[in-house]
C-alpha positions in Angstrom: 24.1 -138.4 15.1 25.8 -136.9 18.3 26.6 -133.9 16.2 23.1 -133.3 15.4 22.0 -133.5 19.0 24.7 -131.2 20.1 23.5 -128.7 17.4 19.9 -129.2 18.6 20.7 -128.6 22.2 22.6 -125.6 21.3 19.9 -124.0 19.3 17.5 -124.8 22.0 19.6 -123.1 24.8 20.2 -120.0 22.5 16.2 -119.6 22.0 15.8 -119.9 25.9 18.3 -117.2 26.2 16.7 -115.0 23.8 13.4 -115.7 25.4 14.7 -114.8 28.7 16.3 -111.5 27.4 12.9 -110.6 25.6 11.1 -111.0 28.8 13.5 -108.9 30.8 13.4 -106.2 28.2 9.7 -106.3 28.2 9.4 -106.2 32.1 12.0 -103.1 32.0 10.0 -101.4 29.4 6.9 -101.5 31.4 8.6 -99.8 34.3 9.9 -97.2 31.8 13.6 -98.3 32.5 14.3 -97.7 28.7 18.1 -97.5 29.2 18.4 -101.0 30.8 15.9 -102.5 28.5 18.1 -101.2 25.4 21.1 -102.6 26.8 19.5 -105.9 27.7 18.2 -106.4 24.1 20.5 -104.6 21.8 22.9 -107.5 21.0 20.3 -110.1 20.9 18.2 -108.1 18.4 21.3 -107.4 16.1 23.0 -110.8 16.0 20.3 -113.3 15.9 18.6 -112.6 12.5 17.8 -116.5 11.8 16.0 -117.1 15.1 12.4 -117.6 15.2 12.2 -115.0 18.0 14.2 -112.2 15.8 11.1 -110.3 15.2 10.2 -110.0 19.1 13.8 -109.0 19.9 13.8 -106.5 17.3 10.4 -105.1 18.4 11.7 -104.6 21.9 15.0 -103.2 20.7 13.1 -100.6 18.4 10.8 -99.8 21.5 13.6 -99.1 23.8 15.8 -97.1 21.2 12.7 -95.2 20.3 12.0 -94.2 23.8 15.7 -93.2 24.5 15.6 -91.0 21.4 12.3 -89.3 22.7 14.1 -88.6 25.8 17.0 -87.2 24.4 15.1 -85.2 22.0 13.0 -83.5 24.8 16.2 -82.8 26.7 17.5 -81.2 23.4 20.6 -83.4 23.1 20.6 -83.5 19.4 23.6 -85.8 19.0 22.4 -88.5 21.1 18.8 -88.3 19.7 20.2 -88.5 16.3 22.3 -91.5 17.3 19.3 -93.6 18.5 17.2 -92.4 15.6 19.7 -93.7 13.1 20.1 -97.0 14.8 16.3 -97.6 14.8 16.2 -96.8 11.1 19.1 -99.1 10.4 17.6 -101.8 12.3 14.1 -101.6 10.5 
């Protein structure tokens, strides 16, 4: 019984952490701070596949990486552009 409560509390705290990170990434994307949004959401989006907030985290990750890819493309940094584009394709 105690183990059940420990697991439930752990899952709840993890979901709250993901929610906070998604909100931070959204705020950063709205002010066009794509690099910070990318750093904030990357680990969450790639490591919590079974979480109910995974689609949201993935959405923010793809949005941030896509905007970074666009910036690199416009600056003609082809290696960096390709890195971000491949990350997005792998995540989708």
